[in-house]
C-alpha positions in Angstrom: 21.9 -14.1 -0.6 21.9 -11.5 2.1 25.1 -9.8 1.0 25.7 -7.7 -2.2 29.0 -6.9 -3.9 29.7 -3.2 -4.4 32.5 -1.4 -6.2 35.2 -0.1 -3.7 38.4 -1.0 -2.0 36.9 -4.3 -0.8 33.9 -6.5 -0.7 31.3 -5.9 2.1 27.5 -6.2 2.7 25.5 -3.5 1.1 23.9 -2.7 4.4 27.2 -2.0 6.0 28.3 0.0 3.0 25.2 2.3 3.4 25.5 2.6 7.1 29.2 3.7 7.0 29.5 7.5 7.3 31.4 7.7 4.0 29.5 5.0 2.1 26.2 6.6 1.0 27.6 10.0 0.6 30.6 9.1 -1.6 29.5 5.9 -3.2 26.0 6.2 -4.4 23.8 7.1 -1.4 22.1 10.0 -3.3 21.3 7.9 -6.3 19.7 5.3 -4.0 17.5 8.0 -2.3 16.7 9.4 -5.7 15.4 6.1 -7.0 13.6 4.9 -3.8 13.2 7.5 -1.0 13.7 5.6 2.4 15.6 2.7 0.8 19.1 3.8 2.0 17.7 4.2 5.6 16.2 0.8 5.5 19.6 -0.7 4.3 21.3 1.1 7.2 18.9 -0.5 9.7 16.7 2.6 10.4 13.4 0.7 10.0 11.0 3.3 11.3 12.0 6.4 9.2 12.9 4.2 6.1 9.6 2.3 6.1 7.4 5.4 6.6 9.3 7.3 3.8 9.3 4.3 1.4 5.8 3.2 1.9 4.4 6.8 1.8 6.3 7.5 -1.5 5.1 4.2 -3.1 1.6 4.6 -2.0 1.2 8.2 -3.3 3.0 7.3 -6.5 0.6 4.4 -7.0 -2.4 6.8 -6.5 -1.0 9.3 -9.0 -0.4 6.7 -11.7 -3.5 4.6 -11.3 -5.8 7.6 -10.7 -4.2 10.0 -13.1 -7.4 11.0 -14.8 -9.1 11.6 -11.5 -6.2 13.6 -10.2 -6.3 15.9 -13.2 -10.1 16.3 -12.8 -9.7 17.0 -8.9 -7.2 19.7 -9.6 -10.0 22.0 -10.7 -12.6 20.6 -8.3 -13.7 21.7 -4.7 -11.2 22.6 -2.0 -11.1 19.1 -0.5 -10.2 17.6 -3.9 -7.6 20.3 -4.4 -6.3 19.4 -0.9 -6.0 15.7 -1.9 -4.0 16.5 -5.0 -1.8 18.8 -3.0 -1.2 16.1 -0.5 -0.1 13.6 -3.2 2.3 16.1 -4.7 3.7 17.4 -1.4 4.0 13.8 0.0 6.1 12.7 -3.0 8.3 15.7 -2.8 8.7 15.5 1.0 9.5 11.8 1.1 12.2 12.2 -1.7 13.6 15.5 -0.2 13.9 14.1 3.4 15.6 10.9 2.2 18.0 12.7 0.0 18.8 15.3 2.6 19.2 12.7 5.3 21.7 10.8 3.2 23.6 13.9 2.2 23.8 15.2 5.8 27.3 14.9 7.3 27.7 12.1 9.8 28.3 13.3 13.4 31.6 12.7 15.0 32.1 10.0 17.5 32.7 12.5 20.3 29.5 14.5 19.4 27.0 14.9 22.2 23.8 13.0 22.0 20.6 14.8 23.1 17.7 13.1 25.1 15.5 13.5 22.0 18.0 11.5 19.9 18.1 8.8 22.5 14.4 8.7 22.7 14.2 8.5 18.9 16.6 5.5 18.9 14.7 3.8 21.7 11.4 4.3 19.8 12.8 2.9 16.5 13.8 -0.3 18.3 10.2 -0.9 19.5 8.5 -2.7 16.6 5.0 -2.4 17.9 5.4 1.3 18.3 6.8 1.7 14.8 3.9 -0.4 13.4 1.5 1.9 15.3 3.1 5.0 13.8 3.1 3.6 10.3 -0.6 2.8 10.6 -1.5 6.2 11.8 0.5 8.0 9.1 -1.1 5.7 6.5 -4.6 6.5 7.9 -4.1 10.3 7.8 -2.6 10.2 4.3 -5.5 8.0 3.1 -8.0 10.4 4.8 -6.4 13.3 3.0 -6.4 11.6 -0.4 -9.9 10.0 0.0 -11.5 12.1 -2.9 -9.0 10.5 -5.2 -9.4 6.9 -4.2 -13.0 6.6 -3.0 -14.9 4.6 -5.6 -18.3 6.3 -5.2 -19.9 9.4 -3.6 -20.5 8.6 0.1 -23.9 10.2 0.3 -25.3 9.3 -3.1 -28.1 6.7 -2.8 -28.3 3.8 -5.2 -31.2 1.8 -6.5 -33.1 0.8 -3.4 -34.4 -2.3 -5.2 -31.2 -3.6 -7.0 -28.4 -2.1 -4.9 -29.7 -2.2 -1.3 -27.8 -4.4 1.3 -25.5 -5.9 -1.3 -22.8 -8.2 0.1 -19.0 -7.4 -0.5 -18.2 -7.9 -4.1 -15.7 -6.6 -6.8 -17.9 -3.5 -7.4 -18.5 -2.8 -3.8 -15.6 -4.3 -1.8 -17.3 -3.7 1.5 -20.9 -4.0 0.3 -23.7 -1.5 0.5 -26.0 -0.2 3.2 -29.8 0.0 3.3 -29.8 3.1 1.1 -27.6 1.5 -1.6 -24.6 3.6 -0.6 -21.1 2.1 -0.9 -19.7 1.2 2.5 -16.1 1.5 1.5 -16.6 5.1 0.4 -18.4 5.9 3.6 -15.6 4.3 5.7 -13.0 6.4 3.9 -14.9 9.6 4.2 -15.7 8.8 7.8 -12.1 8.5 8.6 -11.7 12.1 7.6 -14.3 13.2 10.2 -13.1 11.0 13.0 -9.4 11.6 12.6 -9.9 15.4 12.1 -12.1 15.7 15.2 -9.6 13.7 17.3 -6.6 15.6 16.2 -8.0 19.1 16.4 -9.9 18.5 19.6 -6.9 17.1 21.4 -4.7 19.9 20.0 -7.0 22.5 21.5 -7.2 20.7 24.9 -3.4 20.0 25.1 -2.7 23.8 24.2 -5.1 25.0 26.9 -4.0 22.4 29.5 -0.3 23.0 28.9 -0.6 26.8 29.2 -2.7 26.7 32.4 -0.7 23.9 33.9 2.5 25.7 33.3 1.2 29.0 34.7 -0.2 27.3 37.8 2.8 25.3 38.5 5.3 28.1 38.0 3.6 30.9 39.8 1.9 28.9 42.6 0.1 30.6 45.3 -3.3 32.2 44.5 -2.9 31.7 40.8 -2.3 27.9 41.3 -5.3 27.7 43.6 -7.6 29.5 41.1 -6.5 27.4 38.1 -6.7 24.1 40.0 -10.1 24.8 41.4 -11.3 25.5 37.8 -9.8 22.1 37.0 -11.8 20.5 39.8 -15.0 22.1 38.6 -14.6 20.9 35.0 -13.7 17.4 36.2 -16.6 17.2 38.7 -19.2 17.3 35.8 -19.9 13.9 34.2 -18.2 14.4 30.8 -20.8 12.5 28.8 -23.8 14.2 30.3 -22.0 17.7 29.9 -21.4 17.0 26.2 -25.0 15.8 25.6 -26.3 18.9 27.3 -24.2 21.4 25.5 -24.8 19.8 22.1 -28.5 19.5 22.7 -28.7 23.3 23.3 -27.2 24.1 19.9 -27.4 22.6 16.4 -24.9 19.7 16.3 -22.1 20.4 13.8 -18.5 19.3 13.4 -17.1 22.6 14.6 -19.3 22.4 17.7 -18.2 18.9 18.5 -14.6 19.8 18.1 -15.0 22.9 20.3 -16.9 21.1 23.0 -14.5 18.2 23.1 -11.4 20.5 23.1 -12.8 22.7 25.9 -13.7 19.8 28.2 -10.7 17.5 27.9 -7.9 19.8 29.0 -8.0 19.3 32.9 -6.0 16.1 32.8 -3.2 17.7 30.8 -3.2 20.8 33.1 -2.7 18.5 36.1 0.1 16.5 34.3 1.9 19.7 33.3 1.5 21.3 36.8 3.1 18.4 38.4 6.0 18.4 36.1 6.5 22.3 36.4 6.5 22.1 40.2 9.6 20.0 40.1 11.2 21.9 37.2 10.9 25.4 38.7 13.4 24.6 41.4 16.0 23.2 39.0 19.4 24.9 38.4 18.7 26.1 34.9 15.5 27.8 36.0 17.5 29.5 38.8 20.1 30.5 36.3 17.4 32.0 34.0 16.1 34.1 36.8 19.5 35.3 37.8 20.1 36.5 34.2 17.0 38.6 34.5 14.8 36.8 32.1 11.1 37.6 32.4 8.6 35.1 33.7 7.0 34.8 30.3 10.3 34.0 28.6 11.2 31.4 31.3 7.8 29.7 30.9 7.8 29.7 27.1 11.5 29.0 26.5 12.6 26.9 29.4 9.6 25.3 31.3 7.1 24.3 28.6 9.8 22.6 26.2 10.9 20.5 29.1 7.4 19.2 29.9 6.5 18.4 26.3 7.7 14.7 26.4 4.8 13.5 28.7 2.4 15.9 27.1 3.1 14.3 23.6 2.5 10.9 25.1 -0.8 12.0 26.8 -1.9 13.7 23.5 -1.3 10.6 21.5 -3.4 8.4 23.9 -6.0 11.2 24.1 -6.6 11.2 20.4 -7.7 7.6 20.5 -10.0 8.3 23.5 -11.5 11.3 21.6 -12.2 9.2 18.5 -14.1 6.7 20.6 -16.0 9.5 22.5 -16.9 11.1 19.1 -18.1 7.7 17.7 -20.2 7.2 20.8 -21.9 10.7 20.4 -22.6 9.9 16.7 -24.0 6.5 17.7 -26.4 8.2 20.1 -27.5 10.6 17.4 -26.0 13.8 19.0 -22.7 13.9 17.1 -22.1 14.3 13.4 -25.5 14.3 11.7 -26.6 12.2 8.6 -26.0 12.1 5.8 -22.4 13.1 6.6 -20.5 9.8 7.0 -19.1 9.0 10.4 -17.9 5.6 11.9 -20.2 6.0 14.8 -23.3 6.7 12.6 -22.4 3.7 10.3 -22.4 1.4 13.4 -25.6 2.9 14.5 -27.2 2.4 11.1 -25.9 -1.2 10.9 -27.0 -2.4 14.4 -30.4 -3.5 13.0 -28.8 -5.5 10.2 -26.2 -7.5 12.1 -27.6 -10.8 10.8 -28.6 -10.1 7.2 -26.0 -7.3 6.5 -23.2 -7.6 9.0 -20.7 -5.6 6.8 -22.5 -2.3 7.5 -21.5 -2.1 11.2 -18.5 -4.4 11.1 -16.1 -2.5 8.9 -16.6 0.9 10.5 -16.3 -0.8 13.9 -13.0 -2.5 12.9 -11.8 0.9 11.7 -12.4 2.3 15.2 -10.7 -0.6 16.8 -7.6 -0.5 14.6 -7.3 3.3 14.8 -7.5 3.4 18.6 -5.2 0.4 18.9 -2.6 2.2 16.7 -2.7 5.3 18.8 -2.4 3.2 22.0 0.6 1.4 20.6 2.2 4.7 19.5 1.5 6.2 22.9 3.0 3.3 24.8 6.1 3.3 22.6 6.5 7.0 23.1 6.2 6.6 26.9 9.0 3.9 26.8 11.1 6.1 24.6 10.9 9.4 26.5 11.1 7.9 30.0 14.8 6.9 30.7 13.6 4.5 33.3 11.5 2.5 30.8 14.1 2.4 28.0 15.6 -1.1 27.3 
């Protein structure tokens, strides 16, 4: 029962019907995208985009239906609860709008040119492990944003130290409780917000600094290149962990300080990568043509150089987020990262290390969260590398 009969000039499989340029636009593609966003793309064989759109829409819809009273209460609550409600609404609208617009978009002609980004997207969608990593990452970030709506308990509220301490996983506490009677599931969910935010923002800062300095050094060369690269050598020469510990020890540890320190110490690798790419790009014909047209150096760097080095930068940034999450967890484990009672995966592992035999769930579940998160980013980074590198495409 793999084929379905549809109304039309003939009988054909529904997947072929949706995939045809005229099928979904003239024979019901819009109604399909209205009922289930992402479903037409799945039927057409576009598994990556269709799965992400469909699962995101169904998951957010389930949250809105099952936690309806909590959503109404959160709409007038603190900013993070309002952000969670806005995420649910925006996600439902965005998934539906993208699927509907994608179905309604006219199909390109056979002779239309195909860009390298389109080829990379096609290669990426054919990599099942990379698609799985992307789906897991999107799911984790969505869950982190809507955590106030789905967390069963307050992550820092202590329970009865006699009756609720070190409880094993149960229907009430699916991941058990810690030594203070706090729900481990709620702390894992709220810890995801901390770890994912620190990883994303810190890598965003480091990639921005590294890309700009690397592009400037590679394009101008000479003394500017020498000064920038000697600065890179100076930053790299310091042992990163010792440098982080020293800086954080001089100030009161906070999330903003950790993000700033990580962002300002992780950029040298990106700068070296971008500089190497720019050294080869600046001699290309399109750069020479831009110079001949009288474009300023700033415009050439911003409009022609940086966009052409973004592919390897995106790959490096994806892999860097996983490394940053591990580094932040290590700092929290050592007690110099996020401070209690704020939930963090590293803190939870540190708190559970003394209870590995009698309460294994305290350290196991946040440890597994770190492993699966880093694994997802590594799968995504490897898939992006294979997709953007023409030599690695299959």
